[in-house]
N, C-alpha and C positions, 0 to 999 in steps of 0.2 A: 504493500500500500504506500502511495506517495505521501510524504509527510508535509503538512501545511506549515510554511514558514513565514506567512504574511505576504503583503503586497508592497512592492517598491513604489517610490514616488512617481515614476513614469506611468504607472497603471492609472492613477487618478488623473494625471495630466492628459493622458490619451483620451479618457472618457470625457473630460471637459472639452477637448479639441473636437472630438467627433460630434458632440452636442452642438458646438458652434458652427461646424461645417459638415453637415450630414449629407455628403454627396459621394457619388461613385469616384469622382476625381480624387477626393481626399483619401478615400479608402484604398484606391489603387496604389497610392504612394505610401500611406502610413498603416495600412491594414495589418501588416506583420506585427505591429506593436500591440495589437489586441491580445496576443498570447501572454503579455505581461499581466493582464487582468484576468484572462480566462483560465490560464494554467493554475494559478493559486486557488481560484474558485473550484476547479476540479479536485484539487488536493483537499480543500476544506470539505467538499461533499463526501469524499472518500472517508474522511475521519468521522463525519457525522453518521454515516450509514450504519455502523454496528448498533447504534442506539435508536435511530429514527427510521431506519429502512432506507431503500435506495433514494438518492437525491438526484433528480434530473437537472443537469446543468443547461441553462438556456443558451440557444445558439445566437450568434451576433446579428443574424439577418431576421428582419421582421417579415411575417406573412402578410403580404399586402393584397392578397386575393380578394378579400371582402372589405378591406380598408385601404384603398389605393392612395388616400391622402396622407397616411402616416409616413414619417421618415423611413428610409430603407434600412437603417442600421440602429440597433439598440444603443442607447447612451449609458447603459449600465451593464453589469454582469450579475448573474443570479443563479439560484438553484431552488428546486421545489421538491419536497418530500410529501408523502401522503399518510395520514393517520388511518387506522383500520376502518374508520367510518367515513373516510373521504375528505377530511379537512386538509387544506393545503398548509404546509409549513414552509415558508419562503424566506430566503435571505437574498438581499440585493445590495451591491456596492455601486454607488454612483460617485460623481465628482464631489458631491455635497455631503454624503452620509453613508454609513453602513446601517442597514435597517433589516428588521425581521417582522414577519406577520404570521399569524396563526388563526385559521378559521376559514370562512367562505367569503370570497370577494363579493359574490352575488348569489342569492338563492334562486333556484328555478321554481316553477309554480308549485310543485309538490313539496319541495323543501320549505317554501314560504308558508304554506298551510300548516305543516307540522310545527314549524318554529312558532307561529302565532298561537297555535293551540297550546303549546307547552308554556309559552310566556304568560298566557291567560290563566293557567292553572298554578298549582303549588310549585311546579318546577321553575316558574318565573321568579319566585322569591330567591331560590337557590342561585339562579343565573345572576340576578342583581347583586347578590353578595359576592359571587365569584368575580364580577367585573369591577367591584369597588376599588378605586385607586388606580385602575388600569387605563391606558390610552386606547381608545376605540376608533377605528376608521368609520366615519359617519358619512362617507361620500355618497351613499345610495339611500339615505334616509328620506322618508316622505316628509313633506312640510305639513300636510294635512293629517286627517284622522283616517286610519285604515278602515275599509268597509266592514261593518259589523261590530265596531267597537265605539265606545263613547270617548269623547275628548278628555274626560276626567278620570279615565282608567288609571289606577295607581302605577301601572308600568307602561304608560302610553309612549314614553320615549323609546323603550325597547321594542314595542310593537311597531314603531315606525321604520325599523331597520329593514332594508332590502337585502342585506348581507351583514356578516358580523366577523370582524377580524380584530384580534389584539395586536397592537403595533408597538414595537420598541425601536427607537432610532437613536443613533449616536452621530450628531453632526461632526464632521471632520474638523478638528482644530479647536473645538470649544473647551473640552476638559484639559487637554494639553496638545501640543502640536501633533497632527495626525501621523506624521512620520515616525513618532516615538512609539506608537502602539500598533499602527496599521502594518508595520513591517515586522511584527513579532507574531507569536501564537495567540496573542490576546484576543483578536477577532473571533477565533474558534471558540474560546471560552465564553465570550459574550453571547454568541449565537446559541451555544449549548445551554447557557443559563436562561436565556430568553425563551427558548422552546420548552424547556422544562417548566418554567414558571407559568407558561400558558397551558400546560397539560390539563389542569382541571376544567378550563373553558372548552378545550378541544374534546375532552371526554363527555362534557355536557352536550355539545353539538353532535358528537357521534351517536349518543344515546337518544336524543330527541329530534334530531333533524335528518341525519343520515347522509349518504352520498347523493350527488345529483343524478338525475336520470340519464342514462347513456344517450348520446346523440346519434340518431340513425344516419348512416351515410346517405348522401344524396344520390339518387339513381342517375346514371349517365344517360343522356338522351340517345335513343337509338338512331342509327343512321339508316335512312330508307333510300335504297338506290333509285336513281332516276330511271324511268322507263326508257328502254331503247327506242330509238327512232324519234 
């Protein structure tokens, strides 16, 4: 197994530069530098695997098939593991921060129904206690009241969530210069502690929400030969 030894300063410098110039021209000249960010992420993933299961390391190229407006290259490096119940455990390094998330970025229809039913019952009190003092991604929260619930519901804030992730982030250079800890094994320990700390929330989601429904592959259109003549 490859040993994780941290990221050197050029790794985050490259991520900042590809964010500023996300073009094929830049990549053709500087793309080889991506290995300085990607290689350590693969080593980090390998060291996390014995405890958290396989960690899929993200490719640098974005899938633009359904989102042609997004930039062609990722401006970060990351990896994703899965809990037994389908929660995503993610780690991402960008030019600004090292971050982890644990949970579901977005619930599908079935998950959302299960989530709201659980939050509406006794399990909702347990979740509220588990989330106390934690940073939660609220990017997909409703502003209004979910259908079938009253605005004065004691857990209306949780009911508004369209996904639920526990977030931990370390902005680079705030606690001490990023080069002093990012180039060591400390990122591995930070990620490991964050995922462990999120385990009770992940267990709750696994028990009450479960994995997303599998997406059926789109059938390819059949080609009908033109009639001769």
